[in-house]
C-alpha positions, 0 to 999 in steps of 0.5 A: 499499499502506498499514498500516491498523491497528498492534497492539503487545504488550510491544514497547519501552515498550508493554505494549499499543498499538492504533493505527488508521492511514489513507492519507495523512499520520499524525503522532506528536507528543510529548516525547522518550522517550514512544514515538513512534519505537517505533511507526514502528520496529515498522512498519520491523521488518516491512519489514526484520526489523531495526531502524534503532536497534539490532542485536539484538532483545533491547531490542525486548522490554519489560523484564520480558516474554518475548517481544514481538508486532508485528501489522499489517493491510496493505492492497494495492489490493483485497487485505488481509492480516494479518502478524504477528511474534513476537520471542523473544530467544535463541530463533527468532522466528516469523511468521504471515500471516493467522493461519496456522500459524507459519513463518519471519520472512522469509516476511513480507518483501515484504508491507510495504515502508518507506522510512525517513528517520531522524537515524541516516541521517547515518551512510550518509555519515559512518559506516563501510562497514557502514552502506552495505552494510546500506543496499544489502542491505535495499533489495535485499531490498525489491526482491526478498524472495528475497535474504533467503535468499541473504543468509542463505546468505552469512552462514552459509558466511562463519561457517563459513569464518571458524571454520575460518580462525581455528582454523588460525591459532590452531594456527599461532601455537601451533606446533601442527601444520598443519590440514587445510584441504582443506575450504577449496576447498569453502567458498571455492566456496560463498562465491563462489557466494552472493557472486556473486549478492549482488554482482550485485544490488548492482551492478544496484541501484546503477546504478538508483539513481544517476540517481534519487539524482542527481535527489533531491539536485538537489531538495534542494540545487539546484546542489549536486551531481553526486553519484556512487555507485560500488562498491569490491569487496574482489575487486580491480579486475577488477569492470568486466570482469565481464559476468554472475554466472559472471564474478563468481563466478570473479573471487571465487574467484580473489580468495579463492585469492590472499588465502588465505595472508594470510586463514590468518595473520589467521584471517579472510575478506578477501574478499567482499561483506562487505568492500566499500563503496558509495563516495559522491561529491560533485562531484569529492570523496568525501562523507565527510570533505569534504561539510558537515553540511548537504550530508551530511543532503541526500546521505543524504536523497537516497539514501532518496528515490531509494530510495522512487522506485525501489521505487514505480517497480517496483511494479505499477500498481493496475487503475484507470488502469493503461492510461494509467499513471496509477493508484496503485501497489499496492506503494508503500512507506510513507514514515517520517520519524522526527524528521527535520524537526527536524534540517533548516533551513527550506529542506530541511525544506519542499523534503523535505515537498514531495517526500513529501507525495504518498506513499500513506502517510507516518508522521511523528514530532516532538516538537512540532507546529511540527516538522511542515511545514504541508504535511504535513496529516493525522491527528495523534496525541498520544504521551505516558506509553505511550499513543497517542490521536487528537488 
């Protein structure tokens, strides 16, 4: 899979941008602040419906504009599709596929798949649990776009439940009469049901990632591992005994019941996937707090490389060579490396370049040509003063 053309309207710094793209490596080179990252951020947004840089859509719309549009022509084998997202801060975003009538943004999920490497990836190792939960959930949705609906359902139920708990906590603190919390049982069931599905998907993902991440780390930092991925659940220690989604549902429902008194006192939901964490081990120690800067970079890159290997392995083979297992895979993700090489020492830079060079489409941003490893030959674009020109 590759993006053959990217069009932007009022996205970030671009009033208009038309960028023809090809398979292989495309490098966007130019001084900082000229809009290189804006281009690859747009491609990433098509894949995840979110930015790797900001948490809301408002900064994505050019100052003075009411909306932004990202449009991309996408090639998958013999199939071509035109996908478009219209970003409307404060209102519902809209999506179109092949110029159809506007639909839900999540309808486009799965058309474009990306694995994005960026300086922000250090937060996977050094940051708070929310960074690692986001990593897991975006990858889950890339594997199975229907999970966008499950995540949305979970967030909706969580919001409703938190509203009820907050009202109960405020009434209690101000000496008011006790609220009727009978509906909390219903919300518990809804939260546990959606949470069990999300939890099951995360556990399956971690099991699939573990060997791939360990292999990738050894490729980037030979002899520096092993690494270990583990899951810490807010539902307690019963996770290991859960064999299926019904077991997970029961585990979450029981944990919610046990935490109810504390939740009412604090006015917030304390149990569920939104409180969990992906634990990263390096050797016999946790990576967070113990890994050096270089080790943390290698760990973050290993997680991204493992994500790419997993998505690629799960995508179907193109018709040619499929019988022998040798053909190019139709759903191979676009690899995006946003200002990554400047952050790496020469050894890690060359090893990463070797590992990503065979990708069907690799998009690279760099401040200067020298930051792009010589192995990554291909198309060069110069980005300056809001323009993108082929070098």
